[in-house]
C-alpha positions in Angstrom: 71.8 -39.1 -6.6 71.0 -36.0 -3.8 71.3 -38.8 -1.0 74.9 -39.7 -2.3 76.0 -36.3 -2.2 74.5 -35.5 0.9 76.4 -38.5 2.6 79.4 -37.4 1.0 79.2 -33.8 2.5 78.2 -35.2 5.8 81.4 -37.8 5.9 83.8 -34.6 5.2 82.1 -32.6 8.1 82.8 -35.6 10.1 86.3 -36.3 9.2 86.7 -32.3 9.4 85.2 -32.5 12.8 87.5 -35.2 14.0 90.8 -33.8 12.6 89.9 -30.8 14.2 89.3 -32.4 17.6 92.6 -34.3 17.4 94.8 -31.5 16.7 93.1 -29.0 19.3 93.8 -32.0 21.8 97.4 -32.3 20.7 97.7 -28.3 20.8 96.4 -28.6 24.4 98.9 -31.0 25.5 101.8 -29.3 24.0 100.3 -26.0 25.5 100.3 -27.8 29.2 103.9 -29.3 28.7 105.0 -25.9 27.6 103.4 -23.9 30.5 104.6 -26.6 33.0 106.6 -25.7 36.0 109.6 -27.7 37.1 109.8 -29.1 40.4 111.6 -31.5 42.8 111.7 -35.2 41.2 111.0 -34.5 37.9 113.3 -36.0 35.2 114.7 -34.4 32.3 116.2 -35.2 29.3 118.8 -32.9 28.0 120.2 -33.2 24.4 123.1 -31.3 23.0 123.1 -31.3 19.1 126.5 -33.1 18.0 127.7 -33.6 21.7 126.5 -37.2 22.9 128.6 -37.1 25.9 126.4 -34.1 27.4 123.0 -35.6 26.3 121.4 -37.1 29.0 118.6 -37.7 31.4 118.7 -36.4 34.9 116.6 -35.9 37.8 116.0 -32.2 39.6 117.0 -32.6 43.0 115.1 -32.1 46.1 116.5 -28.7 46.4 114.9 -27.8 43.0 118.3 -27.5 41.0 120.2 -29.5 38.4 123.8 -30.4 38.1 124.8 -30.6 34.6 128.4 -30.6 33.3 130.0 -27.6 32.0 127.2 -26.1 33.5 127.2 -26.2 36.9 124.3 -26.0 39.4 121.3 -24.6 37.7 118.2 -23.6 39.7 115.1 -25.1 37.6 112.5 -25.1 40.2 109.4 -23.0 39.2 111.0 -22.8 35.7 109.4 -24.0 32.3 111.4 -26.1 29.9 112.0 -23.4 27.4 113.4 -20.9 30.6 115.7 -24.1 31.2 116.8 -24.6 27.8 117.8 -21.0 27.4 119.8 -21.0 30.5 121.7 -24.2 29.5 122.3 -22.9 25.9 123.6 -19.8 27.2 125.9 -21.6 29.9 127.1 -24.1 27.5 127.6 -21.5 25.0 130.6 -19.8 27.1 132.4 -23.5 26.6 131.5 -24.6 23.0 130.4 -23.5 19.7 127.1 -24.0 17.9 125.4 -25.0 21.1 121.8 -26.6 20.5 119.8 -27.6 23.6 116.8 -29.6 23.5 115.1 -30.2 27.1 111.7 -32.4 27.2 109.9 -33.5 30.2 110.4 -37.4 30.6 108.6 -38.1 34.0 106.5 -35.6 36.2 107.1 -36.3 39.9 106.6 -32.9 41.4 102.8 -32.6 40.5 101.5 -33.6 43.9 98.2 -32.6 45.5 96.4 -33.7 48.6 92.8 -34.6 49.1 91.5 -34.7 52.8 89.0 -35.0 54.8 85.3 -36.4 54.0 86.2 -38.4 50.8 86.5 -41.9 50.8 90.1 -42.2 50.0 92.1 -39.5 51.5 95.4 -39.3 49.4 98.3 -37.8 48.2 97.7 -37.7 44.4 100.8 -37.5 42.0 99.7 -36.4 38.7 101.1 -36.0 35.1 98.9 -32.9 34.4 96.6 -30.6 35.9 93.6 -31.2 37.3 90.4 -29.6 38.5 88.7 -30.0 42.0 86.2 -32.2 40.5 88.8 -34.4 39.1 90.7 -34.5 42.2 87.6 -35.5 44.1 86.7 -38.4 41.9 90.2 -39.9 42.1 89.9 -39.9 45.8 86.9 -42.2 45.2 84.4 -39.2 45.8 82.4 -38.3 49.0 81.5 -39.7 52.3 77.9 -39.5 53.3 78.8 -36.8 55.5 80.4 -34.2 53.1 79.4 -30.6 52.8 79.6 -30.5 49.0 79.0 -26.9 49.0 82.0 -25.9 50.7 85.1 -27.3 49.9 88.2 -26.0 50.7 91.2 -25.4 48.7 94.6 -24.4 50.4 97.4 -23.0 48.3 100.9 -22.1 49.5 103.1 -20.1 47.3 106.2 -17.8 48.1 105.7 -18.4 51.9 101.8 -17.1 51.9 99.2 -19.3 52.3 95.6 -18.6 50.5 92.3 -20.4 50.8 89.4 -20.2 48.5 86.2 -22.2 48.8 84.4 -24.5 46.1 81.0 -25.2 45.6 80.7 -28.6 44.2 77.0 -29.0 44.3 76.4 -25.3 42.4 79.0 -26.4 40.1 77.3 -30.0 39.0 73.8 -28.2 38.9 75.4 -25.7 36.5 75.2 -22.3 38.4 78.4 -22.2 39.8 81.9 -21.0 38.4 84.0 -23.7 36.4 86.4 -26.1 38.7 89.5 -24.3 39.8 92.7 -26.1 38.1 94.6 -27.5 41.1 98.5 -26.4 41.3 101.3 -28.5 42.7 101.4 -28.6 46.3 97.6 -27.5 46.8 95.2 -29.2 49.5 91.5 -29.9 49.0 89.8 -30.2 52.1 86.2 -31.8 52.1 84.4 -30.8 55.4 
């Protein structure tokens, strides 16, 4: 009797833990998409309620803009989906009544990072979601025997300025270093 009760409690706890992990993973994915900044090549789906002629999929142009009927050219580079939704709603609201716009990300094409130097497969990586330095090195098939793992260089260009920071892979793996930096679109990881 006690064993049956114990097993039921244990079963309930396991189910609760699994559900919590599933919901937290879905929440993280949703938060990542909400925080995602658009860039050239990304493909968006724009849906306008009760306006099927205005519902379509569009790519972001190389200059970071989106051409949309009745709204014209809109700068979307570096903006979130919610910001683009608000802009389209406002612009379409000038021409239509009762505008309800939904913008979703269909395909990520602008999240590109570069891994160069002493890795087995230096490459431009086109990603669907943010990754850290450790994952980027893994995608480049790891280090060559000559790599200086304690001195990885991350080069980031933002707003015309370039920043450089180092990442100590060995210290991180041994548990003594700071967590891996999350790479942003356009970042370059150089393994010396």
